[in-house]
DRENBA-289884 format. One record per residue (C-alpha): y, z, x; residue number from 1. Coordinates in pm, 1 decimal, m for minus. Layout:
<<Y,Z,X>,NUM>;
...
***
This chain:
<<8690.8,8851.1,12511.1>,1>;
<<8592.9,8540.8,12667.2>,2>;
<<8396.7,8299.4,12493.0>,3>;
<<8125.5,8277.2,12758.3>,4>;
<<8039.3,8635.4,12663.8>,5>;
<<8084.4,8576.4,12300.7>,6>;
<<7799.4,8319.2,12246.7>,7>;
<<7538.0,8540.9,12399.1>,8>;
<<7626.8,8854.6,12218.5>,9>;
<<7618.1,8651.5,11885.4>,10>;
<<7260.1,8521.0,11983.4>,11>;
<<7131.2,8845.8,12069.5>,12>;
<<7263.9,9003.4,11730.6>,13>;
<<7125.5,8723.3,11533.9>,14>;
<<6822.8,8762.4,11730.7>,15>;
<<6743.0,9146.9,11579.3>,16>;
<<6823.3,9036.0,11220.6>,17>;
<<6567.3,8736.2,11255.6>,18>;
<<6302.2,8977.8,11441.4>,19>;
<<6352.3,9266.6,11194.0>,20>;
<<6281.1,9036.0,10874.1>,21>;
<<6180.1,9331.4,10626.8>,22>;
<<5795.7,9357.3,10550.9>,23>;
<<5746.0,9370.7,10172.3>,24>;
<<5826.7,9712.7,10112.3>,25>;
<<5534.6,9782.2,9853.2>,26>;
<<5201.2,9615.9,9862.7>,27>;
<<4916.7,9706.1,9653.9>,28>;
<<4585.0,9577.1,9503.5>,29>;
<<4392.7,9673.2,9197.7>,30>;
<<4021.1,9592.6,9146.4>,31>;
<<3742.7,9647.0,8885.8>,32>;
<<3372.1,9628.4,8964.8>,33>;
<<3053.3,9627.5,8724.7>,34>;
<<2707.1,9643.8,8819.7>,35>;
<<2341.0,9795.7,8708.6>,36>;
<<2094.4,9968.7,8907.8>,37>;
<<1723.3,10044.0,8833.2>,38>;
<<1393.8,10149.8,8987.3>,39>;
<<1019.3,10148.6,8924.0>,40>;
<<1052.3,10490.0,8865.6>,41>;
<<1271.9,10731.9,8691.8>,42>;
<<1416.1,10835.3,9036.5>,43>;
<<1648.5,10603.5,9247.1>,44>;
<<1521.7,10525.9,9576.0>,45>;
<<1673.1,10696.0,9874.7>,46>;
<<1852.3,10431.7,10047.8>,47>;
<<2005.3,10333.2,9716.6>,48>;
<<2180.4,10662.2,9654.9>,49>;
<<2218.9,10820.0,10027.3>,50>;
<<2568.9,10782.4,10178.2>,51>;
<<2721.5,10628.6,9892.2>,52>;
<<2992.6,10928.4,9836.8>,53>;
<<2756.2,11089.7,9542.0>,54>;
<<2876.2,10715.4,9302.6>,55>;
<<2507.8,10620.9,9267.1>,56>;
<<2319.8,10832.5,9009.0>,57>;
<<1983.3,11015.6,9133.5>,58>;
<<1769.7,10854.4,8804.3>,59>;
<<1804.7,10501.7,8651.4>,60>;
<<1817.7,10274.4,8497.2>,61>;
<<2166.8,10223.5,8430.2>,62>;
<<2530.0,10061.5,8452.7>,63>;
<<2834.1,10121.9,8664.8>,64>;
<<3190.3,10041.5,8591.5>,65>;
<<3439.6,10107.9,8888.2>,66>;
<<3833.6,10047.6,8837.8>,67>;
<<4061.5,10128.7,9162.0>,68>;
<<4388.3,10094.8,9295.6>,69>;
<<4489.9,10097.2,9687.5>,70>;
<<4832.4,10040.7,9792.7>,71>;
<<5122.6,10154.3,10046.4>,72>;
<<5481.4,10193.0,10026.0>,73>;
<<5715.7,10172.6,10327.5>,74>;
<<5976.2,10459.2,10293.3>,75>;
<<6229.4,10366.2,10556.5>,76>;
<<6463.7,10030.7,10642.6>,77>;
<<6249.2,9822.4,10870.1>,78>;
<<6549.6,9560.1,10917.5>,79>;
<<6783.9,9809.5,11115.3>,80>;
<<6856.1,9757.9,11497.7>,81>;
<<6708.1,10112.5,11537.3>,82>;
<<6372.7,10025.0,11376.5>,83>;
<<6376.2,9691.5,11620.7>,84>;
<<6417.7,9905.3,11930.4>,85>;
<<6204.4,10208.6,11846.3>,86>;
<<5913.5,10060.5,11628.6>,87>;
<<5621.1,10250.7,11496.6>,88>;
<<5872.5,10541.0,11344.1>,89>;
<<5879.4,10446.4,10958.2>,90>;
<<5761.3,10660.5,10719.5>,91>;
<<5469.6,10478.4,10526.0>,92>;
<<5314.3,10646.7,10195.9>,93>;
<<4937.2,10507.1,10129.7>,94>;
<<4764.2,10580.5,9844.5>,95>;
<<4439.2,10509.9,9682.4>,96>;
<<4251.6,10602.7,9354.5>,97>;
<<3918.8,10455.0,9233.1>,98>;
<<3707.9,10582.5,8892.7>,99>;
<<3365.9,10532.9,8842.1>,100>;
<<3177.1,10560.5,8530.0>,101>;
<<2775.4,10535.2,8519.8>,102>;
<<2573.3,10496.9,8200.2>,103>;
<<2242.2,10658.3,8235.3>,104>;
<<1990.1,10937.3,8160.7>,105>;
<<2294.0,11173.1,8222.8>,106>;
<<2605.1,10947.8,8201.8>,107>;
<<2914.2,11081.8,8445.9>,108>;
<<3250.9,10965.2,8513.7>,109>;
<<3332.9,11054.7,8893.2>,110>;
<<3656.6,11032.9,9076.6>,111>;
<<3549.1,10972.8,9427.2>,112>;
<<3857.5,10888.6,9569.3>,113>;
<<4220.8,10989.1,9488.8>,114>;
<<4493.2,11072.5,9756.9>,115>;
<<4832.0,11040.5,9884.3>,116>;
<<4888.9,10985.7,10262.8>,117>;
<<5201.8,11005.0,10480.2>,118>;
<<5224.9,10829.3,10801.1>,119>;
<<5517.3,10906.5,11040.6>,120>;
<<5472.5,10811.6,11443.8>,121>;
<<5137.5,10946.8,11544.3>,122>;
<<5100.5,11206.6,11254.2>,123>;
<<4952.9,11176.4,10910.8>,124>;
<<4946.2,11424.9,10618.2>,125>;
<<4718.8,11370.6,10348.6>,126>;
<<4646.2,11497.5,10006.1>,127>;
<<4335.4,11459.5,9779.9>,128>;
<<3973.6,11275.3,9778.9>,129>;
<<3933.5,11067.3,10048.7>,130>;
<<3590.9,10866.2,10143.6>,131>;
<<3505.4,10978.8,10521.0>,132>;
<<3281.4,11040.5,10739.5>,133>;
<<3340.8,11251.5,11048.1>,134>;
<<3180.3,11255.6,11408.8>,135>;
<<3116.6,11011.4,11655.9>,136>;
<<2847.5,10744.5,11509.1>,137>;
<<2829.9,10375.9,11389.3>,138>;
<<2985.2,10456.5,11013.1>,139>;
<<2845.7,10129.5,10867.4>,140>;
<<2452.5,10131.9,11037.8>,141>;
<<2420.6,10505.8,11076.8>,142>;
<<2161.8,10708.4,10897.3>,143>;
<<2456.4,10985.7,10820.5>,144>;
<<2666.6,11204.4,11077.7>,145>;
<<2497.5,11542.3,11089.2>,146>;
<<2745.8,11759.7,10918.7>,147>;
<<2956.5,11522.2,10713.6>,148>;
<<2815.0,11173.3,10595.8>,149>;
<<2961.6,11015.6,10310.0>,150>;
<<2660.7,11125.8,10110.9>,151>;
<<2838.5,11346.3,9859.8>,152>;
<<3126.6,11299.5,9644.1>,153>;
<<3412.4,11367.6,9874.6>,154>;
<<3592.6,11725.5,9842.8>,155>;
<<3974.2,11762.6,9730.6>,156>;
<<4186.2,11851.2,10041.0>,157>;
<<4519.5,11876.2,10245.5>,158>;
<<4472.1,11765.3,10587.5>,159>;
<<4712.9,11714.7,10899.8>,160>;
<<4640.0,11519.8,11172.8>,161>;
<<4695.6,11258.7,11424.1>,162>;
<<4695.3,10863.0,11340.0>,163>;
<<4423.5,10747.2,11556.9>,164>;
<<4399.3,10857.3,11938.7>,165>;
<<4715.4,10977.6,12058.4>,166>;
<<4771.0,10972.1,12471.1>,167>;
<<4910.4,11290.6,12613.4>,168>;
<<5173.3,11055.1,12771.5>,169>;
<<5217.6,10674.6,12755.9>,170>;
<<4960.0,10481.7,12980.7>,171>;
<<4774.6,10826.9,12999.7>,172>;
<<4378.4,10817.1,13056.2>,173>;
<<4330.4,11106.3,12807.7>,174>;
<<4393.0,11110.8,12410.4>,175>;
<<4315.2,11287.2,12134.9>,176>;
<<4229.7,11248.3,11772.7>,177>;
<<4239.8,11566.2,11590.9>,178>;
<<4273.5,11723.5,11247.9>,179>;
<<4288.4,12062.9,11020.7>,180>;
<<4189.3,12090.9,10628.3>,181>;
<<4177.3,12343.3,10359.3>,182>;
<<3961.0,12251.3,10081.2>,183>;
<<3835.1,12368.8,9752.8>,184>;
<<3455.9,12360.0,9652.7>,185>;
<<3586.6,12501.5,9301.9>,186>;
<<3321.0,12644.5,9059.6>,187>;
<<2945.4,12608.3,9086.3>,188>;
<<2653.0,12772.4,8927.1>,189>;
<<2611.4,12974.1,9181.7>,190>;
<<2949.9,13084.9,9367.6>,191>;
<<3296.2,13048.3,9188.4>,192>;
<<3637.2,12969.6,9387.8>,193>;
<<3516.9,12904.0,9737.5>,194>;
<<3703.6,12719.9,9982.4>,195>;
<<3650.2,12476.3,10276.7>,196>;
<<3801.8,12506.2,10634.5>,197>;
<<3758.3,12208.1,10846.2>,198>;
<<3856.1,12056.1,11168.3>,199>;
<<3762.7,11806.8,11446.1>,200>;
<<3918.9,11725.0,11786.2>,201>;
<<3782.1,11432.8,11971.2>,202>;
<<3925.5,11328.6,12305.6>,203>;
<<3892.3,11040.4,12478.3>,204>;
<<3861.5,10998.3,12868.1>,205>;
<<3980.2,10635.7,12947.6>,206>;
<<4224.3,10412.0,12858.7>,207>;
<<4189.3,10162.6,12545.9>,208>;
<<4150.6,9876.2,12806.7>,209>;
<<3896.0,10061.9,13067.4>,210>;
<<3569.9,9929.8,13080.7>,211>;
<<3366.6,10234.5,13017.0>,212>;
<<3546.7,10529.8,12793.3>,213>;
<<3350.5,10866.1,12724.9>,214>;
<<3425.6,11081.0,12435.5>,215>;
<<3344.6,11462.7,12351.7>,216>;
<<3422.9,11609.8,12035.5>,217>;
<<3403.6,11928.0,11794.0>,218>;
<<3329.0,11877.1,11419.9>,219>;
<<3357.2,12213.8,11227.0>,220>;
<<3327.0,12257.2,10846.4>,221>;
<<3301.8,12630.9,10687.2>,222>;
<<3258.8,12710.4,10344.8>,223>;
<<3410.7,13037.9,10304.8>,224>;
<<3569.8,13272.4,9993.6>,225>;
<<3449.2,13294.5,9661.4>,226>;
<<3259.8,13504.1,9414.8>,227>;
<<2938.1,13550.4,9288.0>,228>;
<<2739.3,13721.8,8983.5>,229>;
<<2404.2,13680.1,9186.5>,230>;
<<2424.3,13889.4,9455.0>,231>;
<<2415.0,14253.8,9346.7>,232>;
<<2272.7,14368.5,9701.2>,233>;
<<2621.9,14536.4,9879.6>,234>;
<<2491.1,14439.7,10204.7>,235>;
<<2533.7,14054.2,10127.0>,236>;
<<2846.6,14062.5,9928.2>,237>;
<<3068.5,14377.1,9816.7>,238>;
<<3041.8,14373.6,9443.6>,239>;
<<2957.4,13960.5,9481.7>,240>;
<<3303.9,13895.2,9630.0>,241>;
<<3325.5,13736.3,9948.8>,242>;
<<3607.2,13777.7,10231.4>,243>;
<<3884.3,13554.6,10093.9>,244>;
<<4222.9,13704.4,10246.0>,245>;
<<4441.6,13516.4,10414.4>,246>;
<<4373.2,13784.4,10693.3>,247>;
<<4019.6,13657.0,10695.1>,248>;
<<4103.9,13310.1,10794.8>,249>;
<<4122.2,13344.2,11161.6>,250>;
<<3755.1,13488.9,11126.5>,251>;
<<3631.9,13143.3,10966.9>,252>;
<<3871.0,12908.4,11200.5>,253>;
<<3755.9,13041.3,11521.5>,254>;
<<3414.1,13211.4,11441.2>,255>;
<<3566.1,13529.7,11601.1>,256>;
<<3506.0,13911.8,11480.8>,257>;
<<3814.5,14105.3,11399.8>,258>;
<<3942.7,14349.6,11122.9>,259>;
<<3566.5,14410.9,11018.5>,260>;
<<3430.3,14771.5,11142.8>,261>;
<<3530.6,15016.8,10908.8>,262>;
<<3638.9,14770.7,10615.7>,263>;
<<3510.7,14804.9,10284.1>,264>;
<<3562.4,14467.3,10193.6>,265>;
<<3323.0,14335.3,10501.9>,266>;
<<2952.9,14344.1,10473.9>,267>;
<<2753.3,14363.7,10798.0>,268>;
<<2618.3,14017.2,10671.8>,269>;
<<2983.4,13906.3,10720.9>,270>;
<<3029.5,14036.6,11085.1>,271>;
<<2736.0,13903.8,11190.2>,272>;
<<2757.7,13540.9,11031.6>,273>;
<<3151.1,13520.1,11130.0>,274>;
<<3274.4,13476.6,10754.5>,275>;
<<3136.4,13189.5,10561.0>,276>;
<<2868.6,12887.4,10607.2>,277>;
<<2965.5,12726.3,10922.2>,278>;
<<2797.4,12354.6,10977.9>,279>;
<<2933.5,12146.6,11240.0>,280>;
<<2851.3,11952.0,11562.8>,281>;
<<2927.9,11862.0,11905.9>,282>;
<<2955.7,11510.8,11988.9>,283>;
<<2923.2,11319.0,12352.0>,284>;
<<2953.6,10943.2,12345.5>,285>;
<<3030.3,10660.7,12606.8>,286>;
<<3152.5,10345.0,12503.7>,287>;
<<3153.3,10015.0,12708.6>,288>;
<<3183.7,9602.0,12689.1>,289>;
<<2909.3,9424.9,12798.6>,290>;
<<2902.7,9024.4,12837.8>,291>;
<<2977.0,8940.7,12476.7>,292>;
<<2864.1,9288.1,12331.7>,293>;
<<3003.8,9619.6,12276.8>,294>;
<<2789.6,9910.0,12356.1>,295>;
<<2842.2,10278.7,12212.6>,296>;
<<2579.7,10561.4,12289.0>,297>;
<<2630.4,10891.6,12138.5>,298>;
<<2464.5,11198.0,12075.9>,299>;
<<2569.0,11518.3,11801.5>,300>;
<<2449.3,11806.9,11895.7>,301>;
<<2398.3,12020.5,11549.1>,302>;
<<2482.5,12422.2,11518.5>,303>;
<<2464.0,12653.4,11264.9>,304>;
<<2536.5,12985.1,11436.0>,305>;
<<2629.2,13158.3,11745.1>,306>;
<<2260.9,13072.6,11908.0>,307>;
<<2279.8,12697.6,11829.2>,308>;
<<2629.6,12646.0,11938.7>,309>;
<<2535.4,12798.4,12255.5>,310>;
<<2250.6,12504.8,12308.2>,311>;
<<1969.5,12760.2,12245.0>,312>;
<<1826.2,12489.9,11953.0>,313>;
<<1817.7,12184.2,12206.7>,314>;
<<1697.9,11938.3,12183.9>,315>;
<<1821.2,11928.8,11806.0>,316>;
<<2076.4,11680.0,11672.4>,317>;
<<2127.7,11300.2,11619.7>,318>;
<<2089.7,11046.2,11911.2>,319>;
<<2219.0,10674.8,11860.9>,320>;
<<2288.8,10366.2,12046.3>,321>;
<<2493.7,10093.2,11885.2>,322>;
<<2518.1,9770.4,11979.9>,323>;
<<2775.9,9505.4,11842.7>,324>;
<<2816.0,9122.7,11917.5>,325>;
<<3199.8,9033.7,11995.2>,326>;
<<3118.0,8680.6,12041.1>,327>;
<<3213.8,8417.1,11801.9>,328>;
<<2983.8,8295.5,11551.6>,329>;
<<2828.6,7958.5,11623.3>,330>;
<<2502.7,7972.8,11451.2>,331>;
<<2345.3,7992.2,11123.7>,332>;
<<2206.4,8363.4,11153.1>,333>;
<<2490.0,8581.1,11338.0>,334>;
<<2350.2,8937.2,11448.6>,335>;
<<2654.5,9112.4,11407.5>,336>;
<<2559.1,9487.5,11492.0>,337>;
<<2224.4,9698.3,11557.2>,338>;
<<2199.3,10068.7,11536.2>,339>;
<<1921.8,10259.3,11661.8>,340>;
<<1906.3,10652.9,11577.6>,341>;
<<1688.8,10971.7,11620.3>,342>;
<<1748.5,11270.1,11460.1>,343>;
<<1542.6,11581.7,11499.7>,344>;
<<1616.9,11944.5,11369.3>,345>;
<<1282.0,12099.0,11436.3>,346>;
<<1318.8,12322.6,11686.9>,347>;
<<1635.1,12521.4,11513.5>,348>;
<<1631.3,12786.7,11790.5>,349>;
<<1297.6,12880.0,11762.5>,350>;
<<1061.0,13018.8,11470.4>,351>;
<<1256.8,13323.7,11369.1>,352>;
<<916.3,13537.1,11322.6>,353>;
<<839.1,13513.3,11719.9>,354>;
<<1157.9,13486.8,11925.9>,355>;
<<1500.9,13723.0,11901.4>,356>;
<<1735.3,13498.1,12143.7>,357>;
<<2021.4,13675.6,12355.2>,358>;
<<2279.6,13504.8,12068.3>,359>;
<<2119.7,13595.5,11748.9>,360>;
<<1763.0,13511.5,11596.2>,361>;
<<1570.2,13208.4,11561.3>,362>;
<<1526.3,12962.8,11271.7>,363>;
<<1861.7,12846.0,11219.5>,364>;
<<1746.8,12725.2,10846.0>,365>;
<<2005.6,12425.0,10870.7>,366>;
<<2205.5,12379.5,10563.2>,367>;
<<2081.0,12733.1,10401.7>,368>;
<<2245.6,13059.5,10366.7>,369>;
<<2225.7,13398.1,10211.6>,370>;
<<2563.2,13405.4,10043.3>,371>;
<<2585.3,13021.6,9944.7>,372>;
<<2248.3,12969.5,9833.4>,373>;
<<2299.4,12639.4,9672.0>,374>;
<<2334.2,12534.9,10055.9>,375>;
<<2555.7,12268.8,10201.9>,376>;
<<2562.3,12073.7,9870.6>,377>;
<<2867.1,11974.6,9677.2>,378>;
<<2805.2,11821.3,9367.8>,379>;
<<2450.6,11800.9,9345.0>,380>;
<<2449.1,11627.2,9714.9>,381>;
<<2398.6,11706.3,10042.2>,382>;
<<2714.7,11728.8,10221.1>,383>;
<<2554.1,11627.4,10617.1>,384>;
<<2272.4,11399.6,10664.9>,385>;
<<2068.6,11336.5,10374.8>,386>;
<<1751.4,11322.4,10576.4>,387>;
<<1792.1,11737.0,10502.5>,388>;
<<1682.3,11707.3,10147.9>,389>;
<<1733.7,11947.9,9828.8>,390>;
<<1417.0,12063.9,9665.1>,391>;
<<1487.0,11876.2,9349.1>,392>;
<<1476.5,11557.1,9527.1>,393>;
<<1128.2,11591.9,9649.7>,394>;
<<806.1,11541.2,9437.4>,395>;
<<708.3,11843.2,9214.1>,396>;
<<415.6,11938.8,9433.0>,397>;
<<681.8,11984.2,9754.5>,398>;
<<930.4,12179.0,9570.3>,399>;
<<905.1,12491.9,9714.9>,400>;
<<1171.6,12766.9,9890.1>,401>;
<<1546.2,12714.5,9920.7>,402>;
<<1776.3,12472.7,9759.3>,403>;
<<1748.5,12239.6,10083.3>,404>;
<<1392.2,12290.2,10114.1>,405>;
<<1325.2,12030.5,10384.5>,406>;
<<1545.7,12107.7,10711.7>,407>;
<<1259.5,12053.6,10989.3>,408>;
<<1276.3,11702.3,11027.0>,409>;
<<1227.8,11414.0,11293.8>,410>;
<<1351.1,11041.1,11190.8>,411>;
<<1365.0,10757.9,11358.5>,412>;
<<1622.3,10523.2,11167.5>,413>;
<<1725.1,10093.4,11259.8>,414>;
<<2034.6,9950.3,11115.0>,415>;
<<2118.7,9574.6,11107.7>,416>;
<<2440.6,9396.2,11043.2>,417>;
<<2436.7,8990.6,11012.1>,418>;
<<2615.5,8723.4,10852.8>,419>;
<<2434.8,8430.6,10738.2>,420>;
<<2609.0,8089.9,10711.7>,421>;
<<2954.7,8213.1,10768.2>,422>;
<<2947.9,8350.8,10436.3>,423>;
<<2696.2,8586.3,10327.4>,424>;
<<2693.6,8946.6,10475.4>,425>;
<<2351.2,9121.7,10549.7>,426>;
<<2303.5,9489.8,10617.0>,427>;
<<1923.6,9620.5,10610.9>,428>;
<<1810.9,9967.8,10715.6>,429>;
<<1465.2,10105.3,10785.5>,430>;
<<1375.5,10476.9,10814.0>,431>;
<<1070.3,10673.3,10891.6>,432>;
<<1087.1,11032.3,10889.5>,433>;
<<833.8,11327.4,10924.3>,434>;
<<901.0,11636.5,10703.1>,435>;
<<801.8,11987.8,10763.1>,436>;
<<986.6,12190.4,10493.2>,437>;
<<1124.4,12479.0,10623.1>,438>;
<<1024.1,12760.9,10887.0>,439>;
<<999.4,13038.4,10595.6>,440>;
<<866.4,12800.3,10322.4>,441>;
<<668.9,12513.9,10548.7>,442>;
<<506.0,12206.8,10341.4>,443>;
<<141.8,12226.2,10374.1>,444>;
<<109.3,11928.7,10600.1>,445>;
<<398.9,11733.9,10763.3>,446>;
<<466.2,11458.7,10486.7>,447>;
<<542.1,11137.3,10640.9>,448>;
<<855.9,10878.9,10442.0>,449>;
<<968.3,10523.8,10479.8>,450>;
<<1269.8,10449.1,10311.4>,451>;
<<1427.5,10098.7,10333.6>,452>;
<<1711.7,9852.3,10201.9>,453>;
<<1827.4,9536.8,10238.3>,454>;
<<2161.0,9463.7,10096.0>,455>;
<<2342.3,9116.2,10042.1>,456>;
<<2723.3,9073.4,9996.1>,457>;
<<2935.8,8728.1,9945.9>,458>;
<<3232.3,8609.9,9818.4>,459>;
<<3220.6,8421.9,9511.8>,460>;
<<3576.5,8185.1,9566.3>,461>;
<<3516.7,7990.8,9272.4>,462>;
<<3575.0,8313.5,9071.5>,463>;
<<3876.4,8394.4,9275.6>,464>;
<<3894.4,8711.1,9471.0>,465>;
<<3541.2,8781.6,9397.4>,466>;
<<3269.1,8985.7,9561.1>,467>;
<<2901.4,9012.5,9470.7>,468>;
<<2688.4,9267.8,9615.7>,469>;
<<2317.9,9312.2,9570.7>,470>;
<<2039.1,9551.1,9710.3>,471>;
<<1687.3,9613.2,9696.1>,472>;
<<1540.2,9929.6,9823.8>,473>;
<<1203.1,10074.5,9865.8>,474>;
<<1049.1,10446.6,9886.2>,475>;
<<689.2,10458.7,10055.6>,476>;
<<520.8,10776.2,10134.7>,477>;
<<480.2,11135.4,10082.9>,478>;
<<791.7,11345.7,10005.0>,479>;
<<906.1,11134.3,9752.7>,480>;
<<774.4,10932.7,9443.6>,481>;
<<697.9,10568.8,9594.2>,482>;
<<945.1,10342.0,9413.0>,483>;
<<1145.1,10003.2,9462.3>,484>;
<<1456.4,9967.0,9322.2>,485>;
<<1758.2,9730.1,9310.0>,486>;
<<2161.1,9713.4,9245.1>,487>;
<<2384.6,9436.9,9191.5>,488>;
<<2752.8,9427.5,9125.1>,489>;
<<3049.6,9195.8,9068.7>,490>;
<<3376.2,9303.0,9198.4>,491>;
<<3721.3,9098.1,9132.8>,492>;
<<4046.8,9192.1,9220.0>,493>;
<<4260.8,9183.3,8898.2>,494>;
<<4602.3,9187.3,9032.5>,495>;
<<4798.9,9233.8,9373.5>,496>;
<<5150.2,9204.7,9471.3>,497>;
<<5333.2,8988.3,9701.4>,498>;
<<5202.2,9004.7,10054.1>,499>;
<<4938.8,9251.5,9988.6>,500>;
<<4606.5,9184.8,10174.4>,501>;
<<4272.5,9150.6,9957.8>,502>;
<<4019.4,9409.4,10112.6>,503>;
<<3674.3,9290.1,10107.6>,504>;
<<3401.6,9565.6,9973.7>,505>;
<<3310.1,9821.4,10260.8>,506>;
<<2997.8,9724.7,10422.6>,507>;
<<2721.5,9949.0,10360.1>,508>;
<<2845.9,10035.7,10030.2>,509>;
<<2712.4,9948.9,9707.0>,510>;
***
């Protein structure tokens, strides 16, 4: 081979070696946090505990200690020429775990997050508990996604799905983000050994670089199977057993009716209600970039059964607009984002005593169910929007009816995120709700309620990788006891591997 060909070849090979320098195969960060919380009443104010994944107790005062770790491990060799030619095909194992110990009237030890996640190309396989919000909303400033808001402790599950939005082909204007999961509710005082079926699919219309993008999605959550000793009536459950066989899963997954007629395991109630407690939303959103701003407008149409899925409960659902500032910070006070939302669940396909619809009865009775009578609740917290509230959370005189005794609600919400002096992170939320109870057990009158919070966070560089969080919340109205409460904590990185990035505390999380 002539020298004039050898030199370019050597240059190309050396470039591959240079460009394919390995990233650290294992990156991890460990942290510890200590904090305290309190209130002017025994009950902690709404916005101190809502959408905190069940980690803030309902009563106070008390203290909290949290220990956590998160990291990733590269399972393939990124130094090879093949990895350089085909980037993104590596196998990555990610993990996270956090333990929370709360010392108060009823001290608890919780594990809100503990998962393993395997990523390859555009797919993700996950097992364990993970903090997440499901649906098209602003997860930082929102009042909460309708069906899965991050209000309750995460359920353990196994999940497979896409890694973000995947285009149908390279450069396509259509992309999809989807997952399917199987989880476990475990044992509660009312139902033992029930399962979670969950899936979501969202289509994006428009390339990432497009000025305007549209989204449409479906989020579907089902509690199914399980046994209870509290339903002696065989018209609701045969000997207290809900359908729990693998052959029943298609009915749960697709809300269809098969293998139910002349089946001594299946009641008329199972047949009419599609096997299990179904909760979900059909989501629509528009996203666009303006001059210095990013706009997201969205609607989550709530559904509980066939009548609401087929839009007979219109206008029920969550409506929102999020405006995010994309300009560089150049003032002492920089407004980063604002979120406006309106939630209504008042109509519920009409009064069940007055209206018989084409597809089932009215009175959807959101988050309640005749078999799973604890309601759409996990570990004493509502799984969906926290504005549909539990009986035990209300004032004593308002504790009537179902476990979720307030599901006919109108609510207006404002969320604000800002940076002060380039260091201090501020989040503020104000919500006003009008609460009617339920159709069958209405409150004596509509109960107005104001709930608000101001949260501040800032790095303490002189303590080295330490983050200070402080919050003040107020409840004022007729649904809850009037209360003012506070939270303060210090979170410090206690160890990290070379090359690991120290994450800030997620905005909006106490």
